[in-house]
MIKOL-857933 format. One record per atom (N, C-alpha, C, CB): residue in one letter; x, y, z. Coordinates in steps of 0.02 Angstrom, whole numbers, padded with zeros to 5 digits, always signed. Glycine has a CB too. Example, Ala and Ser with C-alpha at 12.3 -4.5 7.8 and 13.67 -1.06 7.14 Angstrom:
2
a+00660-00284+00390
a+00615-00225+00390
a+00660-00165+00390
a+00565-00224+00452
s+00642-00112+00354
s+00684-00053+00357
s+00645+00002+00394
s+00704-00030+00286
END
This chain:
89
m+04397+00687+05835
m+04448+00706+05801
m+04438+00696+05730
m+04502+00676+05823
l+04409+00632+05706
l+04392+00619+05638
l+04341+00668+05614
l+04368+00550+05630
t+04297+00689+05648
t+04246+00726+05621
t+04275+00798+05608
t+04183+00726+05668
r+04318+00823+05656
r+04358+00888+05646
r+04395+00886+05584
r+04408+00903+05703
a+04423+00836+05568
a+04468+00821+05489
a+04416+00826+05434
a+04507+00734+05481
l+04360+00788+05442
l+04312+00790+05396
l+04285+00858+05377
l+04264+00752+05418
a+04273+00898+05430
a+04240+00965+05423
a+04287+01009+05389
a+04218+00996+05492
s+04354+01006+05404
s+04411+01040+05378
s+04418+01030+05302
s+04472+01015+05412
v+04414+00960+05282
v+04416+00938+05208
v+04356+00970+05175
v+04413+00855+05198
t+04298+00965+05214
t+04231+00991+05170
t+04244+01063+05156
t+04152+00984+05214
l+04269+01107+05206
l+04283+01182+05204
l+04334+01196+05142
l+04318+01210+05280
i+04387+01148+05140
i+04431+01165+05090
i+04399+01150+05021
i+04496+01129+05101
r+04362+01100+05010
r+04326+01085+04947
r+04284+01139+04930
r+04286+01023+04951
l+04247+01163+04980
l+04194+01224+04972
l+04225+01276+04939
l+04166+01254+05038
h+04291+01302+04970
h+04326+01362+04947
h+04359+01343+04872
h+04386+01384+05005
m+04382+01282+04867
m+04403+01262+04794
m+04339+01278+04734
m+04422+01173+04795
a+04286+01247+04764
a+04224+01257+04714
a+04198+01327+04701
a+04163+01218+04740
e+04216+01373+04756
e+04200+01443+04744
e+04253+01478+04696
e+04197+01479+04812
d+04316+01457+04705
d+04375+01482+04659
d+04357+01458+04594
d+04450+01455+04680
i+04327+01400+04586
i+04323+01380+04510
i+04258+01415+04474
i+04316+01294+04503
e+04208+01430+04519
e+04149+01465+04489
e+04156+01537+04480
e+04090+01454+04528
t+04206+01561+04517
t+04219+01643+04509
t+04264+01660+04454
t+04253+01677+04573
k+04289+01610+04414
k+04336+01639+04362
k+04302+01664+04313
k+04382+01595+04333
e+04330+01731+04284
e+04297+01766+04233
e+04309+01739+04167
e+04314+01832+04235
t+04262+01735+04135
t+04265+01718+04062
t+04251+01777+04014
t+04215+01662+04046
v+04283+01774+03955
v+04285+01821+03911
v+04274+01787+03835
v+04350+01860+03922
v+04246+01820+03794
v+04227+01790+03722
v+04284+01809+03678
v+04154+01820+03689
g+04309+01778+03633
g+04343+01800+03577
g+04346+01760+03509
g+04405+01808+03599
t+04368+01787+03463
t+04367+01744+03402
t+04437+01720+03382
t+04336+01783+03342
v+04440+01662+03355
v+04503+01620+03338
v+04532+01658+03274
v+04484+01533+03321
e+04588+01690+03276
e+04627+01716+03221
e+04674+01665+03187
e+04667+01772+03246
e+04709+01632+03225
e+04750+01583+03193
e+04762+01524+03243
e+04818+01616+03170
v+04767+01461+03208
v+04784+01397+03241
v+04855+01376+03230
v+04738+01343+03218
l+04886+01376+03287
l+04951+01352+03297
l+04955+01279+03315
l+04982+01392+03348
p+05011+01245+03301
p+05032+01182+03329
p+05012+01164+03404
p+05103+01182+03323
n+05000+01111+03413
n+04997+01077+03487
n+04942+01112+03519
n+05067+01084+03536
l+04884+01123+03483
l+04815+01137+03510
l+04825+01216+03535
l+04792+01079+03578
l+04862+01264+03508
l+04873+01335+03536
l+04847+01371+03477
l+04954+01356+03556
f+04812+01429+03503
f+04771+01472+03458
f+04785+01551+03485
f+04686+01447+03462
r+04787+01584+03429
r+04797+01656+03432
r+04711+01682+03424
r+04856+01686+03362
v+04694+01717+03486
v+04625+01739+03492
v+04623+01811+03503
v+04591+01703+03548
r+04576+01841+03466
r+04565+01911+03474
r+04507+01919+03522
r+04550+01947+03405
l+04522+01954+03570
l+04459+01962+03621
l+04409+02023+03597
l+04490+01982+03702
e+04355+02006+03612
e+04299+02053+03587
e+04297+02117+03633
e+04224+02014+03589
s+04316+02115+03687
s+04310+02178+03727
s+04364+02216+03715
s+04302+02168+03798
q+04431+02185+03702
q+04484+02232+03691
q+04513+02204+03624
q+04539+02237+03753
d+04544+02257+03585
d+04576+02241+03518
d+04644+02210+03532
d+04584+02306+03472
e+04655+02152+03556
e+04723+02121+03568
e+04715+02048+03554
e+04750+02133+03642
l+04772+02023+03532
l+04774+01959+03519
l+04807+01925+03584
l+04811+01946+03452
i+04784+01861+03597
i+04805+01827+03658
i+04815+01756+03639
i+04754+01835+03716
l+04867+01726+03669
l+04888+01654+03661
l+04841+01614+03703
l+04965+01640+03683
a+04803+01561+03664
a+04763+01516+03717
a+04776+01445+03697
a+04679+01531+03719
y+04757+01406+03750
y+04775+01332+03738
y+04699+01300+03752
y+04842+01300+03795
l+04689+01234+03717
l+04635+01202+03734
l+04621+01170+03801
l+04629+01163+03692
a+04570+01179+03828
a+04551+01153+03890
a+04559+01076+03890
a+04482+01174+03906
g+04568+01041+03942
g+04580+00965+03948
g+04514+00930+03923
g+04596+00943+04028
k+04451+00954+03951
k+04393+00919+03929
k+04383+00920+03857
k+04335+00946+03961
m+04393+00978+03824
m+04388+00978+03747
m+04440+00941+03719
m+04389+01046+03717
r+04502+00928+03746
r+04540+00884+03715
r+04524+00808+03720
r+04601+00896+03738
l+04497+00797+03773
l+04470+00727+03790
l+04412+00715+03739
l+04442+00721+03869
h+04366+00755+03730
h+04305+00737+03676
h+04326+00774+03613
h+04223+00765+03701
h+04384+00774+03597
h+04401+00794+03527
h+04362+00856+03495
h+04388+00734+03483
i+04353+00901+03530
i+04317+00959+03508
i+04357+00998+03467
i+04294+00998+03560
r+04334+01012+03397
r+04386+01050+03354
r+04367+01128+03357
r+04385+01021+03271
v+04417+01158+03352
v+04419+01234+03347
v+04444+01261+03288
v+04456+01263+03398
l+04420+01297+03248
l+04437+01315+03185
l+04444+01393+03188
l+04384+01289+03133
v+04483+01415+03124
v+04488+01491+03123
v+04410+01519+03112
v+04544+01518+03057
g+04406+01571+03148
g+04343+01606+03149
g+04290+01592+03186
g+04320+01608+03098
d+04304+01537+03234
d+04249+01524+03288
d+04255+01567+03344
d+04252+01452+03315
q+04196+01576+03372
q+04195+01612+03435
q+04209+01559+03497
q+04121+01651+03443
v+04246+01584+03539
v+04261+01542+03589
v+04253+01582+03652
v+04328+01511+03581
e+04244+01534+03715
e+04240+01566+03783
e+04305+01549+03813
e+04178+01542+03829
l+04343+01602+03846
l+04409+01590+03874
l+04409+01604+03942
l+04460+01627+03843
v+04455+01573+03986
v+04464+01591+04054
v+04540+01627+04055
v+04455+01521+04103
i+04556+01679+04077
i+04620+01707+04065
i+04653+01696+04124
i+04620+01777+04045
d+04714+01682+04119
d+04755+01663+04174
d+04779+01722+04213
d+04813+01624+04150
p+04771+01732+04270
p+04794+01798+04308
p+04864+01808+04302
p+04777+01798+04384
y+04912+01762+04299
y+04974+01757+04316
y+05021+01771+04248
y+04982+01687+04349
g+04999+01756+04198
g+05024+01760+04127
g+04989+01782+04070
g+05042+01705+04108
g+05005+01787+04014
g+04965+01815+03957
g+04926+01758+03918
g+05014+01853+03908
k+04929+01682+03947
k+04891+01647+03916
k+04818+01640+03938
k+04920+01595+03913
a+04772+01602+03894
a+04710+01593+03915
a+04700+01526+03899
a+04662+01639+03887
r+04643+01494+03932
r+04610+01433+03915
r+04542+01430+03886
r+04608+01399+03968
v+04542+01392+03824
v+04479+01392+03780
v+04437+01346+03823
v+04490+01364+03699
v+04383+01359+03849
v+04334+01318+03888
v+04265+01306+03851
v+04321+01353+03956
r+04251+01336+03797
r+04194+01323+03769
r+04202+01350+03698
r+04138+01350+03809
r+04177+01312+03650
r+04160+01344+03581
r+04093+01360+03554
r+04186+01306+03535
l+04085+01425+03548
l+04020+01454+03553
l+03984+01448+03478
l+04029+01533+03581
t+04033+01451+03424
t+04005+01432+03351
t+04039+01396+03313
t+03992+01481+03310
END
């Protein structure tokens, strides 16, 4: 009984890891810095501005993002916001 429960937990963790790895990332340039670690970012692939917020690890390590920086984003599939996950320049 216990091994069956452990096997199901392991399968759930594997599925969660696959979901995290399959997130699409896009590159954009920061156009405007807003309060509360929000940014307006212009996507490279499309000419549109999108609202983005700073990822938790970047907040934790006090990574600064300035106007003109290129950043890597993960776009939320449900809304118009994106998460800044990496500062490229």
